[in-house]
BAGUDO-933423 format. One record per residue (C-alpha): y, x, z; residue number from 1; residue in three letters. Coordinates in steps of 0.05 Angstrom, whole numbers. Layout:
BEGIN
      yy      xx      zz    k    r
       Y       X       Z  NUM  ALA
...
***
This chain:
BEGIN
      yy      xx      zz    k    r
       0       0       0    1  MET
      65      34     -21    2  PRO
     115      52      33    3  SER
     182      17      31    4  THR
     245      35      68    5  SER
     292     -25      79    6  LEU
     342      14     121    7  HIS
     344     -41     173    8  LEU
     377     -38     240    9  GLY
     337     -38     304   10  HIS
     348    -111     318   11  SER
     329    -131     248   12  VAL
     263     -92     253   13  VAL
     246    -130     317   14  ILE
     261    -196     281   15  LYS
     216    -175     223   16  ILE
     158    -161     270   17  ILE
     170    -226     306   18  ALA
     172    -267     243   19  VAL
     110    -232     216   20  SER
      70    -248     279   21  VAL
      98    -319     277   22  TYR
      79    -330     204   23  ILE
       9    -301     216   24  LYS
      -2    -348     274   25  GLN
      21    -407     232   26  ARG
     -25    -388     175   27  VAL
     -84    -380     222   28  ASP
     -69    -449     251   29  GLN
     -69    -480     181   30  GLY
       4    -500     182   31  ILE
      19    -452     124   32  TYR
     -32    -457      69   33  SER
     -42    -407      14   34  SER
     -13    -457     -35   35  HIS
      51    -457       5   36  ASN
      61    -384      -7   37  LEU
      29    -371     -75   38  TRP
      23    -404    -141   39  GLN
     -49    -398    -167   40  GLU
     -27    -404    -240   41  SER
      12    -339    -242   42  GLY
      34    -276    -207   43  ASP
     100    -304    -180   44  THR
     117    -320    -108   45  CYS
     145    -388     -87   46  ASP
     192    -380     -29   47  PRO
     213    -452     -27   48  LEU
     159    -482      17   49  ASN
     158    -433      75   50  PRO
     234    -428      77   51  LEU
     243    -503      79   52  ARG
     193    -510     135   53  ASP
     232    -537     195   54  SER
     186    -500     242   55  SER
     221    -434     229   56  VAL
     269    -423     286   57  PRO
     342    -435     264   58  PRO
     369    -383     312   59  GLN
     344    -327     268   60  LEU
     403    -307     225   61  GLN
     360    -262     182   62  CYS
     290    -284     164   63  THR
     239    -240     132   64  PHE
     173    -266     110   65  LEU
     123    -208     105   66  ILE
      56    -225      76   67  SER
       4    -170      85   68  SER
     -65    -160      58   69  LEU
     -99    -178     123   70  PHE
     -59    -244     127   71  SER
     -68    -274      58   72  LEU
    -129    -264      14   73  PRO
     -88    -280     -47   74  GLN
     -51    -214     -39   75  LEU
    -115    -178     -51   76  ASN
    -123    -217    -115   77  LYS
     -52    -214    -143   78  HIS
     -32    -148    -112   79  ARG
      40    -170     -99   80  HIS
      81    -158     -38   81  ILE
     136    -209     -30   82  CYS
     194    -206      18   83  PHE
     237    -268      28   84  PHE
     305    -256      54   85  PHE
     346    -314      82   86  SER
     415    -302     110   87  SER
     463    -351     140   88  LYS
     531    -326     122   89  MET
     595    -340     158   90  LYS
     611    -392     106   91  THR
     549    -430     130   92  ASN
     520    -426      60   93  SER
     448    -409      51   94  ASN
     433    -351       5   95  ASN
     361    -337      -9   96  THR
     340    -273     -42   97  LYS
     271    -253     -65   98  LEU
     252    -179     -67   99  ILE
     187    -169    -106  100  LEU
     151    -103    -107  101  PHE
     100    -102    -162  102  HIS
      52     -42    -161  103  PRO
      10     -24    -222  104  SER
     -39     -78    -239  105  LEU
     -90     -24    -255  106  HIS
     -85      13    -189  107  LYS
    -150       7    -152  108  GLN
    -154     -15     -80  109  THR
    -164      47     -37  110  PRO
    -236      57     -17  111  LEU
    -255      54      55  112  PRO
    -259     120      92  113  THR
    -334     125      91  114  ASN
    -337     108      17  115  ALA
    -283     159       1  116  THR
    -321     213      39  117  THR
    -385     194       4  118  LEU
    -351     196     -64  119  PHE
    -320     264     -49  120  SER
    -387     291     -27  121  SER
    -419     264     -90  122  HIS
    -366     298    -133  123  ARG
    -375     363     -95  124  LEU
    -451     359    -105  125  SER
    -442     347    -179  126  LEU
    -395     406    -184  127  PHE
    -444     453    -150  128  PHE
    -501     427    -192  129  PHE
    -461     439    -256  130  PHE
    -442     508    -232  131  LEU
    -514     526    -216  132  LEU
    -538     498    -282  133  PHE
    -486     537    -321  134  SER
    -503     602    -284  135  THR
    -577     593    -298  136  LEU
    -564     577    -371  137  LEU
    -520     638    -380  138  PHE
    -571     683    -345  139  THR
    -628     657    -388  140  CYS
    -586     667    -451  141  THR
    -568     738    -431  142  LEU
    -640     756    -416  143  ILE
    -665     725    -481  144  THR
    -612     762    -521  145  THR
    -628     828    -488  146  THR
    -703     820    -500  147  ILE
    -690     800    -573  148  SER
    -645     860    -584  149  SER
    -695     907    -552  150  THR
    -751     878    -594  151  ALA
    -709     883    -657  152  ALA
    -692     956    -642  153  SER
    -764     972    -628  154  THR
    -786     938    -692  155  SER
    -732     975    -732  156  ALA
    -754    1041    -701  157  ALA
    -826    1026    -717  158  ALA
    -810    1008    -789  159  LEU
    -761    1066    -800  160  SER
    -818    1117    -806  161  THR
    -849    1114    -874  162  LEU
    -924    1098    -868  163  PRO
    -969    1155    -891  164  PRO
   -1002    1112    -943  165  SER
    -935    1097    -976  166  VAL
    -915    1171    -974  167  SER
    -980    1191   -1008  168  LYS
    -971    1137   -1061  169  ALA
    -901    1160   -1076  170  LEU
    -923    1231   -1082  171  LEU
    -981    1213   -1127  172  HIS
    -941    1171   -1176  173  TYR
    -883    1220   -1178  174  ALA
    -931    1276   -1198  175  ALA
    -971    1235   -1247  176  ALA
    -914    1202   -1285  177  SER
    -906    1219   -1358  178  ASN
    -839    1253   -1368  179  VAL
    -812    1302   -1418  180  SER
    -793    1354   -1365  181  ALA
    -849    1385   -1325  182  LYS
    -851    1351   -1256  183  PRO
    -870    1383   -1191  184  MET
    -943    1387   -1174  185  SER
    -974    1347   -1118  186  SER
    -979    1410   -1076  187  ALA
    -906    1427   -1086  188  GLU
    -885    1356   -1068  189  LEU
    -928    1357   -1006  190  ALA
    -899    1423    -982  191  ALA
    -827    1399    -988  192  LEU
    -841    1330    -959  193  SER
    -874    1363    -900  194  LYS
    -811    1401    -884  195  ALA
    -770    1337    -889  196  LEU
    -815    1301    -841  197  LEU
    -813    1357    -790  198  LEU
    -740    1345    -774  199  THR
    -716    1276    -750  200  PRO
    -660    1249    -794  201  ARG
    -652    1314    -834  202  PRO
    -593    1334    -876  203  ASN
    -621    1349    -945  204  PHE
    -581    1384   -1000  205  LEU
    -610    1383   -1070  206  VAL
    -586    1425   -1129  207  PHE
    -604    1388   -1193  208  GLY
    -621    1317   -1214  209  LEU
    -694    1315   -1232  210  THR
    -753    1268   -1240  211  HIS
    -764    1273   -1164  212  GLU
    -693    1255   -1143  213  SER
    -710    1183   -1123  214  LEU
    -771    1209   -1086  215  LEU
    -727    1254   -1044  216  TRP
    -680    1197   -1027  217  ALA
    -739    1153   -1008  218  ALA
    -773    1205    -965  219  LEU
    -708    1221    -929  220  ASN
    -687    1148    -919  221  HIS
    -671    1162    -846  222  GLN
    -629    1223    -860  223  GLY
    -575    1244    -908  224  ARG
    -589    1268    -979  225  THR
    -536    1297   -1025  226  VAL
    -548    1314   -1098  227  PHE
    -509    1366   -1138  228  LEU
    -514    1373   -1213  229  ASP
    -477    1405   -1272  230  GLU
    -478    1341   -1314  231  ASN
    -421    1296   -1296  232  GLU
    -448    1239   -1339  233  TYR
    -517    1244   -1307  234  ALA
    -486    1241   -1237  235  ILE
    -445    1179   -1255  236  SER
    -505    1143   -1285  237  LYS
    -548    1162   -1225  238  PHE
    -498    1134   -1176  239  GLU
    -490    1069   -1216  240  GLN
    -565    1059   -1220  241  SER
    -577    1075   -1147  242  ASN
    -521    1047   -1103  243  PRO
    -515    1083   -1037  244  GLY
    -537    1152   -1061  245  VAL
    -489    1211   -1052  246  GLU
    -482    1256   -1112  247  ALA
    -428    1304   -1139  248  TYR
    -420    1343   -1203  249  ASP
    -410    1418   -1202  250  VAL
    -375    1462   -1253  251  GLN
    -416    1526   -1260  252  PHE
    -381    1586   -1293  253  THR
    -442    1631   -1295  254  THR
    -494    1644   -1350  255  LYS
    -565    1667   -1345  256  VAL
    -550    1726   -1390  257  SER
    -498    1752   -1340  258  ASP
    -544    1755   -1280  259  PHE
    -549    1832   -1276  260  PRO
    -474    1839   -1275  261  LYS
    -466    1783   -1224  262  LEU
    -519    1814   -1179  263  LEU
    -484    1882   -1180  264  SER
    -417    1851   -1162  265  GLN
    -448    1813   -1104  266  ALA
    -480    1876   -1077  267  ARG
    -414    1914   -1082  268  ALA
    -378    1860   -1042  269  HIS
    -434    1844    -993  270  ALA
    -388    1859    -933  271  GLN
    -327    1825    -962  272  ALA
    -322    1766   -1010  273  ASP
    -398    1760   -1017  274  CYS
    -416    1768    -943  275  ARG
    -473    1726    -916  276  PRO
    -432    1687    -864  277  VAL
    -368    1656    -888  278  GLN
    -333    1591    -906  279  ASN
    -350    1583    -980  280  LEU
    -291    1536    -990  281  LEU
    -245    1598    -989  282  PHE
    -294    1648   -1019  283  SER
    -273    1693   -1077  284  GLU
    -344    1715   -1093  285  CYS
    -365    1704   -1165  286  LYS
    -430    1672   -1142  287  LEU
    -400    1625   -1091  288  ALA
    -393    1551   -1106  289  ILE
    -326    1534   -1075  290  ASN
    -305    1469   -1110  291  ASP
    -349    1420   -1072  292  LEU
    -320    1366   -1027  293  PRO
    -297    1397    -961  294  ASN
    -347    1360    -917  295  HIS
    -406    1391    -955  296  ILE
    -389    1459    -924  297  TYR
    -385    1429    -854  298  GLN
    -454    1398    -852  299  VAL
    -512    1435    -819  300  ALA
    -564    1429    -873  301  TRP
    -636    1425    -850  302  ASP
    -669    1429    -918  303  VAL
    -640    1457    -984  304  ILE
    -676    1451   -1051  305  LEU
    -654    1493   -1111  306  VAL
    -682    1457   -1172  307  ASP
    -620    1463   -1216  308  GLY
    -579    1474   -1257  309  PRO
    -613    1492   -1321  310  ARG
    -637    1563   -1327  311  GLY
    -689    1566   -1382  312  TYR
    -645    1597   -1437  313  PHE
    -592    1653   -1437  314  PRO
    -532    1607   -1446  315  GLY
    -553    1561   -1389  316  ALA
    -514    1564   -1323  317  PRO
    -574    1590   -1286  318  GLY
    -590    1584   -1211  319  ARG
    -557    1648   -1187  320  MET
    -498    1612   -1155  321  SER
    -542    1558   -1125  322  ALA
    -588    1609   -1092  323  ILE
    -530    1650   -1065  324  PHE
    -494    1588   -1039  325  THR
    -558    1562   -1005  326  ALA
    -568    1630    -970  327  ALA
    -496    1630    -944  328  VAL
    -499    1557    -920  329  LEU
    -563    1572    -882  330  ALA
    -536    1634    -847  331  ARG
    -468    1603    -833  332  SER
    -498    1544    -795  333  ALA
    -479    1543    -721  334  LYS
    -552    1548    -698  335  ALA
    -624    1537    -718  336  GLY
    -661    1551    -782  337  LYS
    -657    1522    -851  338  THR
    -715    1508    -899  339  HIS
    -695    1534    -968  340  VAL
    -739    1517   -1028  341  PHE
    -732    1549   -1097  342  VAL
    -768    1515   -1154  343  HIS
    -790    1552   -1218  344  ASP
    -799    1613   -1175  345  PHE
    -838    1649   -1229  346  GLY
    -776    1659   -1273  347  ARG
    -739    1725   -1268  348  GLU
    -672    1699   -1244  349  VAL
    -702    1655   -1190  350  GLU
    -747    1711   -1166  351  ARG
    -695    1767   -1165  352  VAL
    -639    1727   -1132  353  PHE
    -687    1698   -1081  354  SER
    -709    1769   -1064  355  ASP
    -636    1791   -1057  356  GLU
    -607    1734   -1016  357  PHE
    -664    1694    -985  358  LEU
    -707    1755    -971  359  CYS
    -781    1766    -971  360  GLN
    -782    1771    -895  361  GLU
    -762    1697    -893  362  ASN
    -815    1673    -942  363  LEU
    -861    1622    -910  364  VAL
    -905    1605    -970  365  GLU
    -909    1603   -1045  366  LEU
    -940    1539   -1071  367  VAL
    -950    1539   -1146  368  ASP
    -878    1549   -1173  369  SER
    -844    1532   -1107  370  LEU
    -820    1585   -1059  371  GLY
    -809    1564    -987  372  HIS
    -761    1605    -943  373  PHE
    -741    1595    -871  374  LEU
    -672    1626    -860  375  VAL
    -642    1633    -790  376  ALA
    -570    1624    -772  377  SER
    -529    1688    -760  378  GLU
    -463    1655    -744  379  ALA
    -466    1683    -673  380  HIS
    -462    1754    -700  381  ASP
    -425    1745    -765  382  ALA
    -394    1815    -766  383  GLU
    -462    1850    -768  384  ARG
    -498    1798    -809  385  ALA
    -535    1820    -872  386  VAL
    -576    1782    -922  387  PHE
    -641    1821    -914  388  CYS
    -663    1867    -858  389  ARG
    -719    1896    -900  390  ASN
    -691    1905    -969  391  SER
    -738    1907   -1030  392  SER
    -724    1909   -1104  393  SER
    -773    1854   -1123  394  SER
    -830    1812   -1097  395  PHE
    -884    1860   -1118  396  SER
    -935    1826   -1072  397  SER
    -920    1753   -1059  398  LEU
    -958    1719   -1002  399  PRO
    -995    1657   -1023  400  SER
    -996    1593    -985  401  SER
   -1064    1612    -958  402  LYS
   -1040    1680    -933  403  ASP
    -975    1657    -902  404  VAL
    -994    1586    -883  405  GLY
    -942    1538    -857  406  ASP
    -921    1578    -797  407  GLU
    -848    1569    -775  408  GLU
    -818    1619    -726  409  ASP
***
């Protein structure tokens, strides 16, 4: 029930209380009926009947009729509070004023104290139940997501390693395919693939685009494989046909017919421009390849294959620069050892330059036409680094794969 301040004097308040008690008694006695005070057909109050009742004492100059909820049941139905004000003025004229306070028709009757407490407790219980349910739901979702992510990672790790059967099939079909150029033998492919599989996620640098290029990319699908070739058109076509591969063209300025002169110059500058440990990007050595992208010189290569450029006729670029560059990259690595493979090892240029820069002491095995070297880093002692500790003019007695085995020290 809304509070109302009438700013009445002390005597008027006493009169209001007296009249209220008086009216209540009259209603209880049946003198005032509900029809006297309310009209059933509407929500208006009729002050005529109670004010005309002669039983109201005439000595009251100011009369207030206060109808409360406990007095009249109709108030609970109509939700009106009516105040009737009658004042006898000095002019002896009766002025009757009606003050009607009309609360919202939609306002609900306040619940009893017990019901309110019960309702509040019920809301609190619902809140805690919703909070508990949300917490459990979030926890279950988090656990399920974590388990799913772990399972997915485990499955990806399990699938990342190429199954042996697939590796063997790739090796078989790569060696047996009919191509114009002579492909690597099964033994050569097996030797190189073994070195790739020994290192997790290896960095593999390949000189030359060949029949086996896609095989190398497939075998090293976990690591990084970069192809270098003299033919700009072949590189562009290879990249277009195989999205995702990394390949660059190289401009070689050497010729097979010039290899004796190039070898002599390299020996003469072995402690200067053609030293074994250096940044090839700034090298002035005739054999150094210094026009590759900068990041190629910063990678620690685990495996390097020299199978290009062409070297089977005097005017071809030859593999002198490729062998020298591979030897310097291996020795300039910060640590560890690098597997260096040289294909067509039986040709003079490949044999002589491998002897000079990769060294017989580093030869692991010779499989058919593939020479396998394991070159250690010398970056920690660059000033005293040399290409070969035990120098020899040629490979007069090459160890076979059976003699050397696949030992790696």
